[in-house]
C-alpha positions in Angstrom: 74.8 16.1 -104.9 76.6 13.7 -102.6 80.2 13.3 -102.6 81.9 10.2 -103.9 83.3 9.6 -100.4 79.7 9.4 -99.0 78.6 7.0 -101.8 81.6 4.8 -101.2 80.9 4.6 -97.4 77.2 3.8 -98.0 77.9 1.2 -100.7 80.7 -0.4 -98.6 78.4 -0.4 -95.5 75.6 -2.1 -97.5 78.0 -4.7 -98.9 79.3 -5.5 -95.4 75.8 -5.6 -94.1 74.8 -8.0 -96.9 77.8 -10.2 -96.3 77.0 -10.3 -92.6 73.3 -11.2 -93.3 74.4 -13.9 -95.8 76.5 -15.6 -93.2 74.4 -14.8 -90.1 71.0 -15.9 -91.3 71.9 -19.6 -92.1 74.0 -19.7 -88.9 71.1 -18.4 -86.8 68.7 -20.9 -88.4 71.1 -23.7 -87.7 71.6 -22.7 -84.1 67.8 -22.3 -83.7 67.3 -25.8 -85.1 70.0 -27.3 -82.8 68.6 -25.5 -79.8 65.1 -26.6 -80.6 66.3 -30.3 -80.9 68.1 -30.0 -77.6 65.1 -28.6 -75.8 62.9 -31.3 -77.3 65.3 -34.1 -76.3 65.8 -32.7 -72.8 62.0 -32.4 -72.3 61.5 -36.0 -73.6 64.2 -37.3 -71.2 62.6 -35.4 -68.2 59.2 -36.8 -69.1 60.6 -40.3 -69.3 62.3 -39.9 -65.9 59.1 -38.6 -64.4 57.1 -41.5 -65.9 59.7 -43.9 -64.4 59.4 -42.2 -61.0 55.6 -42.5 -61.1 55.8 -46.1 -62.2 58.2 -46.9 -59.3 55.9 -45.1 -56.9 52.9 -47.2 -57.9 54.8 -50.5 -58.6 56.2 -50.7 -55.1 52.7 -50.8 -53.4 51.4 -53.2 -56.1 54.3 -55.6 -55.4 53.6 -55.3 -51.6 49.9 -56.1 -52.2 50.8 -59.1 -54.4 53.4 -60.3 -51.8 50.8 -60.0 -49.0 48.3 -62.0 -51.0 50.9 -64.8 -51.7 51.9 -64.7 -48.0 48.4 -65.2 -46.8 47.7 -68.0 -49.3 50.8 -69.9 -48.6 51.1 -69.6 -44.8 49.6 -71.0 -41.7 48.5 -67.7 -40.2 47.8 -66.4 -36.7 46.5 -62.9 -36.3 49.4 -61.4 -34.3 52.2 -62.7 -36.5 50.4 -61.7 -39.7 49.9 -58.2 -38.4 53.5 -57.9 -37.5 54.6 -59.3 -40.9 52.2 -56.9 -42.7 53.7 -54.0 -40.6 57.2 -55.1 -41.7 56.2 -55.2 -45.4 55.4 -51.5 -45.4 58.0 -50.4 -42.9 60.1 -47.5 -44.1 57.5 -46.4 -46.7 55.9 -43.2 -45.4 53.5 -43.1 -48.4 51.9 -46.4 -47.2 49.9 -46.0 -44.1 48.4 -49.4 -43.8 48.1 -52.8 -45.5 44.8 -54.7 -45.3 43.9 -58.2 -46.5 40.4 -59.7 -46.5 39.5 -63.1 -47.9 36.3 -63.7 -49.8 34.2 -64.9 -46.9 32.3 -62.2 -45.1 33.4 -61.5 -41.5 30.2 -62.7 -40.0 30.7 -66.1 -41.7 34.2 -66.7 -40.4 36.1 -64.7 -43.0 39.6 -63.5 -42.3 40.9 -59.9 -42.1 44.5 -58.9 -41.5 45.9 -55.4 -41.2 49.3 -53.9 -40.5 47.9 -51.5 -37.9 46.0 -54.1 -35.8 42.5 -52.9 -36.7 39.9 -55.7 -36.5 36.6 -54.9 -38.1 33.2 -55.6 -36.5 31.5 -58.8 -37.5 29.0 -56.9 -39.6 31.7 -55.1 -41.6 31.0 -55.4 -45.3 34.2 -55.2 -47.2 32.4 -55.7 -50.6 31.2 -52.1 -50.4 34.8 -50.8 -50.1 36.7 -49.7 -53.2 39.9 -51.4 -52.1 38.1 -54.7 -52.1 35.4 -54.5 -54.8 37.6 -52.7 -57.5 40.4 -55.3 -57.7 37.9 -58.2 -57.5 35.9 -56.7 -60.4 39.1 -56.0 -62.4 40.8 -59.2 -61.3 43.9 -57.5 -60.0 45.4 -54.5 -58.1 43.5 -51.3 -58.2 44.8 -47.9 -57.0 42.0 -45.7 -55.6 41.8 -42.2 -54.2 43.3 -41.9 -50.7 40.9 -42.9 -47.9 40.9 -40.3 -45.1 40.5 -42.0 -41.8 
């Protein structure tokens, strides 16, 4: 038979363990809940920041394209000045290699084509087969396409 001392130690230990569990379990649940909320909030903030960054990355080129369109429509243009102005529009933006503008007339019918890199297409160049021209025309706005490897 066990001694009374052993029974007291075991019963005291069980009571202390029960008291610890009664206090610890709600505290751990609360801490888990707070930690989970913090993780969710931080993840949401990071996603919003990434979305803002992506929007800024795409909105800048969209703005430049719209500005180039207004520039061409409102100015008396000569090829050299327009090329320099287009070059200045994308200066300091390493993600933008070139800026092109083509009006609706085909090149062989006297249509205009301006570029920031000075490229002038041949008279038989058909811009209507190019995604950068056909897509926005069909969608009535700016279209972002896959990169074109030149």
